[in-house]
N, C-alpha and C positions, 0 to 999 in steps of 0.2 A: 505496499499498500504506499509505503512511506518512497519506494522508488519509482512508484508511478506519480506520484505527485510531484517529486522532484522533474522527471521527464516531463511533465505537462506544465510546469515551471521554465524549465527551458525550452520548450516549444513557444511558449509564452512571450519569452525575453525574444525569442528569433521573429516571430511576427511583429512585434512591437518595432524591432529594430527592420524590418523588410520596409513596413509602412511608414516609417519617418524615412526611408531613404527615397520610394517613390512620391512622396510629398514632397520632398525638397525640389525632387527633379521635375516634379509638374508646376509649384509654387514658386520655385527661385528660380530654377535653372530654365526654365519653360520648354525642357525637353524630357516630355513622358514617353516611358517606355510599356507602361501597363494599361490595359483598357478601363477606363472609368467602373465598367461594371467587376471584373476581378479584382480591383482594389476593394470595391464594397462589400464582395464576399468575403474576400481576408479580414475588412472591417468587422463583419458582423461574427465572423467567428472568434476574432479577438475578443470582443465583448462577450461573448456566449461561455468564452471560456475563464474570462474575468469574474463573470458571476458563478459559474461552477465552483471556482476554487476562491472566490470570496477574497481577491489579491488583485490589485491594480498596482502598473509598474508607473513611478512618478512621471515619466516620460509616453507614457501611451498616450495616443491619439485620442482616445475616446475622452481622456479627461479636458480635451477642449471645449467642449457644452457642457450646459449640465448644470452651472453652479446657479444659486437661488439669486433672486435680485436681492442690490443690496440697498440699504436705508441711506445711506452718503457714502463719499469717499471717503478715505482716514487722509490725512496729512502724512507725509514722509519725508525727512529730512534726506537731502544727497551726501554723502562722505564725501564727494568735492562738489563743489557749485557747478552748475550746468547754465555757463557763459553764453550771450549772445558775440554774434560775430560782428565789427565792425565793416561799412559798407566804401566801395569804390565804385565810381557809376563812370569813370573813364578808364582809359590807359594809362595816362598822366597820373591818377589817383595809385594805378599800382604801382609804377613805377618811384612815385613817394612812398608806398608800403615797403618797396625793397630797400630803397635808402634808410628809411627809419630802423629793418632791422639789423641792417648793414652797419650803421650807427650806435647801435645798442650793443653791439656785439664786437666792436671795435674790428670792422675786418671789410677786406676790399674786394675780396676774392666771391664769387659768383656763388650764390646760393642753391642749392637743390630744391625744388619745391614737388608738391602734387597738387594738381588740376583736376577737379571732377565736379559733375554737375551739380548746381544746387538744388536739391527736392523743395516743391513745395508742401510741404506736408504739415505733423505734429511730432516734435522732436520727444522721443521717448528715451528713459533708462531702462534697460535690463539688467539686474542682479542675478549673478552667477555665484553659487557659493560649492564648490566641489564639480563641478561641471552640471549642476540640476537649476533650473530657473525658480529662484524664491521671491523673487519679487519687479515688477514693472510699474514706472511712477514716470508721469509728466513732468514737465522743465518746471512749470510753475513760475516761481518769482526767480528761479534759478538757485534758490537754496532749499525753498520747501514746495516740493511737489503734492501728487496726489495718486494714491495706491489706486493703478487699474490693472491689477494684475489680472482678474478673470477675463476680462476683455479682450486683453492680449493675448491668452490665451486661445484665444480664438482663429488668430490670425495663424494661417498655417505655413506662413514664412518664418515664423519664430520659434526657434530652436528651444523645445522645453528641457532639451538636455545638450550642453555641448559633446559634438562627436570626436572624442579624443580619449586614447587610454589614459593620457596624464594632464588631468583637467587643473588648472589652477587654483589653490586655496580659495582665492574670491578674485573675482573680476565683475565691474560696472561697465556694460557697453553701453555707448550713445546712438541714436538712429534718428530715422525719420519715418513715422506711418503715413502711408501715403494712398492714393487710390487712383487706379489708373483710368484716364480719360473715358476708355469706351466701358469700363465699367458705370463711372461717373454718367454717362450720356444714359447706360440702360436703367440705372438708376432712378434717375429723373423721368424717364419715361414710364416707367413703373409710376411712378408717384401720380404723374398727372393722369394716368389712364384710371387710378384710384380716389381721383379726387384730391390729393394732396398737396403742401406746399413745396415748389421744387429749391433744391440747395443750389447757392450762387456759383460755387467753383467746388471743385476736387477737395481742398483744402477745407473746406465748411464741413464736406461732406463726411469725410474722416476725421475730423474734431467733434461731429455731431455722435458719431459712432462710440468712439474711445470714450465718450463722457455720458455713457449711455448705461443707468444702474442695473439694467437687466442686460446681462453679458448674450443674452440669445439674441438679442435685436441687432447687439454688435456682430453677432456670427452671419447674421443674413448679408452684410455687406462684405464684400470679397476686398479685402485690404491687403495693402504689401509693407513690406520693411526695408530698408537701405539702411542697413550699419556702416559708421564712418568714424564714431570716436571711441575715445579709450576715458575712461573714469578711474576711479578709485580702483586698486589689486593689487594683490599679494600673490607672490610664488609662479610669477610668469614676469620677465623683461623682453622689451622689446627695444631694436635700435632705432629703427626707423618706422614712420608711418606705413611705407609700404609693405614692411614687414609684417606691422599689425593688421595691414588689411589682407596678406595673404593668409597670417593665419584666420582669421576671421574667415575666410572662403573656405579654411580645409576642415572649420568645427561645423560646418553647412550652416553661417550665419549668412544671410543674403548682403552682398557690396554694392557700391554703385558701379553702374555702367559705364565705361569711357576713365576711366582712372587712368590719370597718364602722370608721368615723371618729368618736371621739365629743369633744364641745366640751365638758372639764370633767368633774370625778366622778362626777357624777347621771348624765350620760347613760351613761358609762362604767357604770354599776352597772344603770342599765334594761337595755345591751346583755346584760351578761352576765345578767342574768334571761331575756332571751329565749334566749339559747344554752342556755341551762339548759332551757327550757319544748320548748326543737327537738331537746335531745338524743335522744331515742329514737326520732326521725325520721332521724336522720343514717345514714349506710350505712356507718358508721367508728364505732369506740369512740371516745369523746370523756370526759375526764375532768375536764375543766376549762374554763376560758376563758383566754386571755393577754392583757395591758395592756402595750402598750409605749407611751412616748414618741414622739411622730410627727415631732419633728425632730431630724434625725439630729444638727445640732449640738448641742443641747441634750442629745443622748445622750453624746456623748464628753463634756461638761462634767461629766456626772455620772458618769461611768466606771465602774468595777466596785469590789466587794468581794472579797476571797479566791475566795469562790465563786462569785457571781451578780452581774449587771449593777444598778445602782442605777436604771435607767431601764424595768426592766420585771417584771412579777409574773405568777404562776400563781395565778388565783382556782380553788381545786379545788372541784367538787360534790360533797354530800353521798356518803358510801361507800356501799359495801353492807354490810347486817350479816343476821346470823344470830342463833337462840337455840341453844344447844347447852348441858351440864354439864360443870363441871370435875372431872375424874377423880383428880386429883391435882395438888401441887404440889412443884415439885423446884426447889433453889438452885442457879444454875449460875456458875461461875466463870470469868472471862474472860480473857484473856491476860496483862492487866494490874492482875488480882487483885481486881475488882470483882464482885460476888457479886450476879447478880438472879435473884429468884424467875421462875419459866418454869410457865406453866399446859400440863397435857396435859390435851384438850380430847377428849369423843366426838365423833367427827369430822362436820363439818356442812358443807354447800356454800353457799359464797356468791360470787354474782356468777360462778359457773363455776369457783369454785376452791375445792377440800377443805381445810378448814384443821382441823387436829389438835394446834395447840401456837399456845400464844399469850404473849408476853413481858409481866410484871405490873409492869415498868419499874423499883420498888423496893417497899419495905413501907411508906414513907407511901402509898402510892399504894393498896395493899391495906386498910390501915387507914381511909383517906379513904373507900373505895368500899366496903367491910364484906364483903371477898371471901372466902369460904370453903370449901374441898373440900368437893364434893358442890352445891353452889350451881349453880342454871339460871342463863345470864349473857346478855346481850348482848354479841355479837362484830360488830367493825366491822373491815373492810380498808380502813384508812386510806389516800388515794390511789388507793384501788382494789388496794393492793399489800398493805403491811404489817397483819396481822391486831392487834388489840387488844380488851380488854375494856373497854366503858365504862359499862355499869350490872350490877347484880343484880336478877334479878326476885324481890324479895321476898317474892311471895305466893305464888310456888313453894317457900319451905322448908317441911321438915317436920319441923326441930329436930332432924335427925340429922347437919347440914354440923357442918365442925371449921373452926376458928380456926387461921390458919398463923403463927407468932409467927418473928420476925426469929431468925437463927442465931447461937448465942452462942460457937461457933470455926467455922473454915474447914471447909465439909462434905468438903473433898477432903483435906488434910493434916493438918486437928486445929489449927491454927497460930490464935493471937488474929487478932482481926478490929479494926478500928477505923472508926470513924466522924465525919468531918473535921467540926468546925465549921461549922453553914451548908449542909452538903451531905446529901443523902438518901443516898447510896450507902454503904454497908458494903463494906470491902476489905480481902481478905487480906493480911497484913504478913509473910507467911512465905515469906522469900527464895527457899527450896529446895521450894515448892509446884509440884509436878507437875503441874497444871491452868494455872501460869503459866510453869513451866520449859519445859513439851512445845510451849505455843504459841508463847512467844518464840523456841525453836529453829524453828520452822517458818515464824515470819515472817522470822527473821533470816536463813533460808534460800531463802525463796522466790523466784520468776523478776524479782521486780522490786525484791528488795532484793540478796543476796547472791550469787542463783542458782547455789545447789549441788545440781545435779543429783544425784539418789540421797537425798536427805533429806527423803523424802516421812512421811506420817503413822506407816505402820508401821515404818518403818528408826528414826524419832525415839523410839517408842513401846520399840522394841527396846534402842535405844543407853542409853534412861532406866533401863529396867529392870535393865540389867546395870551399870548404876552406872558407864559412861562417860562420862555427858554430864549433870551437874546446871545446865549453865549453857551459855546460847550459846557462850562463849567457850572452853566446854571442847571445841569441835569441833577447835580446832585444836592439841588435845594427842593426836588419835586418832591410831592407828599401824595399819599396814597388818596386823600381828600381831593386833591386836585386832578390828578385824574380820574378819576369817580365820577366829577362833575362835568365831564366831558363826554360828547355825544357818542364816541369811539370807542369807548372804555365801559367794562362792566366789573364786576369786583375780580373776579379771574383775572383777565385781561390786567386789571392795574396790579394789582397784587403780582404777577408774574412779571412786571415792567420793573417793578419797584425792588425785587427780590434779584433781577439781572443787573440793576443798578450797584445794589448792594453788592453783590459777589465781584463787581468791575472794580469795587475799589482796592483787591488785591489781585495785582496783575504784574506780569515781568515788566524790568525795564526796557527791554527791547520792545515789547507791544506799543509801551506809553510812548516811547520815541516818536514811533512812526504814526500814534494817534495825533500828534498835534500838528500834523501837516505841516512840518518844517521842509520849505524848499530843497527840493533835488533829494531828498531822503525817506526812500523806497524802505520797502519790510528788510532787505538786507543789507544796506548801510545801517540801518539802526541797530542790527543785529552785531555788527562791526564796534557801532559805539558801546553798546552795553558790555561786548567783550573786552573793551578796554579801559572801561570805568567803572568802579564797582555801585556807585550810587549818584543819584540825578545831580546830586550837590555838586560831584565835582566838575559838573560840566559849565556851572554857573562862572561867568565872566571870563570864560574859555578863549584862548588867544586861536587864530585860522593855523598857527604854525606848529600847535599843539595838536590840532587834531591831522595834520599833515603826516604825522608820525604813525599816521596808524596806515599800514600796509592795504592796499587797493582803495584806499581815499584820496581822491585828486583835489584840486584847487578849489572848485566849484562848490564841492559838497562843503568843503571845510570852512570856506568864505558863508556859506548858508548858515553852517551851524554855529560858528561864531556870531553872525551878525544876533541872530536868535537868541541864544545864551547871554548876548549884554545888552539886550533891549530890557529897560528897566520895568514896563509893562509887564511884559512875559515872566519875567522871574515873579512878580509880583501875580501873577495869575497861580504862577506854580507853588508859590510858597501858599497860597489859600487853598489850593488843590490838595497841598500835605495836611492842611489845617484840617478839612474836612474827612481827614482819614485815608486819604491816599497811601499806600503801602506798596514797596515793591520788594519781588525776590528777582534778583538776577543769573539764573541759571548761566546765561553765555559769558560771565566773568566767571562763574565757579569751576565751570568744566574746560575753561580753557587752560593747555596744559602747560603750565608755568614751573612745575616743580623737576626738580632732577636733573634742571640744563644749566649749565657754567651762567649762563649770559641771560637768565631769565630776569624780565622786568626791565633793563636796560637799553637804553636807546645811544645809538650810536650814529655820527656822521665821519663821511668818509670825503675826502681832500688829498688832490695829490696823485702819483703814479705809483701804484703798488707792484711787489712781486708778482701778483697774480691780477687778472682780468676784473673789473670791479663788480661784474654781477657774480664771479666766484666768492669771492670775500663777501656781499651781502649776503649769499646763499647761506656760507659759513657761518656767519654772525646769527641770521633767521632759525637756523637749524639747531642752535644752541639755547634759542629762546630770546633770542633779542633783537631789536627792532632797529632797523635802519632811516634816519631822516632827513630829508634834502636840508635842511639849515640848522644850524645851532642854536640852542634858547638856554635858557637856565637849568631846563628839564634834562639835559643832554648828560650822558653818564660820561663819554668819552669820546675825542675825535681821534678816528685812525690817520693818521698821516704819512703821506709814500714824498716821493722826490717832487720838485716844484711845486708846493701845495699854496691854494690859493687862498682868498680872505676869509673863507673857513676858521683857519689857523688862526687869524689875528684876533676873530670875534670870540675864540674858546678861548684865549689866554686872558681875551679883555673882560670874559665872566667868572674866570678860574676856573673852567672845564678840563678836567685832566686831558692829556695828549699824549697817544700810544703808537708806537710803531708799526708795523705788521708783525712782525718777532715777537712784541709786547703782548699785542693782542694773542695769537698763539700761547702764549705763555698764560695768560686770563685763562681762556678755553681750557687748557691742560690742568688747571688749578694751582699753578706757580706764582710766586710773588711777582707783580712786573716792577 
């Protein structure tokens, strides 16, 4: 009996292997060798054996469909951030990217790059442990995504098990989920026949399928996968991007078509041009080409900026265009007071999407392009996504078009407006502007911020109209009786909102920082700030230079954060919130790995020429828990000075900051006295 069971289990393992091989040939290689009818027979045989033995292999094709619907998607923290790519829209911008790479590496030699089509789909991360798929997650904000494992399992091109006898301990593989154009057209034809609304483009259809709580709906849409990126990993190393891509193909992961290796930027441009010419022949939507430094050691040296890697860039193809007429222009006030002109257009179909509104960015742009109400205009979807007006069809003018002047007061509250020197944007300075108050309250209460359930758009409008909330801090003055007197609230809903408000008094520092709506500070930047400052009060009166010491934070964010926390009114609001019982935990700071490293908590500045390349020295310091800043301040632990040091050395001496040679830095790392 035992031998018979073992024999059946072995047969079942062989069936799983055979079915997965043929699924790979059919869905990934587009080279089937087994008729569908034979595949179906083997599939049923496997399912019957699984039921008989009460055992299912983790990579069995039968587990791809059948999970019960979810109530909601769970949040997932990426082990390494999923960054977006910077964009190039011309060959000259590609050359400038190459020059930046060479400047950073201090090299004049040609760089070897890879070039591949840019799939227009939904970014995904596949997490494998010892070869088995344990989780699939969306990109989200780059730091925090959503667990969509059950939906991803329905995609036949996604391997549930990496086909290798020596799988890595762990590896996170990044890729793009997309829908073929033919399948997209078939889907829309079916929906039209059934009287359902049509999808605008393949990307929306793919993204909508992945975000279904019921995986059986996802399974009905034939989605594909193109793997192209390496996330966190252990137990395996790669020397180059091409080696990584070859490994992906060997373990049955689908990789981009037309992957090319270019020796130098001239060949990159040649390959980009070729991909652009072939774009119309692809089975999928390609909105550009992706260029990456091939050498992974160089990728690590180049590192990342706040939101994008320095070693890769996306070349975007010319966008889809259409001609329509401007019906009216309206000024729109954002949650930070910025007033933006928005054009209402006669609806026009551009690249499969109906466009009826377009931002005009600012009044300088209106003046420069001489845009008037009633004009016929050329509208473009930048990156095939965001519509904007690129020019006026002057020969179509009749003389009845109207010039649209900048506002002299806020169109929402009537307050004065200002335009900062050197800035093109007009901003409302009214503290009680309803456009800002309501948007700030919504943002403050949103799920990624203070997560106050019950403060949606309609309830915020109601609380503002009733005079109960004129500032986000007023939320904490609300009483049960206040809500019960309002038309939208009964005892249960009022009690629920009051409880949600009470719960929000105890939150994390990163959530609170994000909730404040500081210009340029998203969830990822808020977590970086929280990881480097233990409490809110540490940020009061902070300098931009101190913020710049944080890795991945640039000058724009640093300046915005510094201005916010040096504003007396803002600090007064924060103090009052603290007095209302606002408390923060800070797991980002507590979980930051600062222990056991020789340079933990120390900030260094580098000047002059050192025995090693500067990126290598920076990496050495950061690997030991230290931070590398661009400028010297009173918080700098030491300046590492080489030959021909600059003004940073003089500033360090003036501030009494320690100065180290490269050898002394090594001694400090090794625990020796400097």
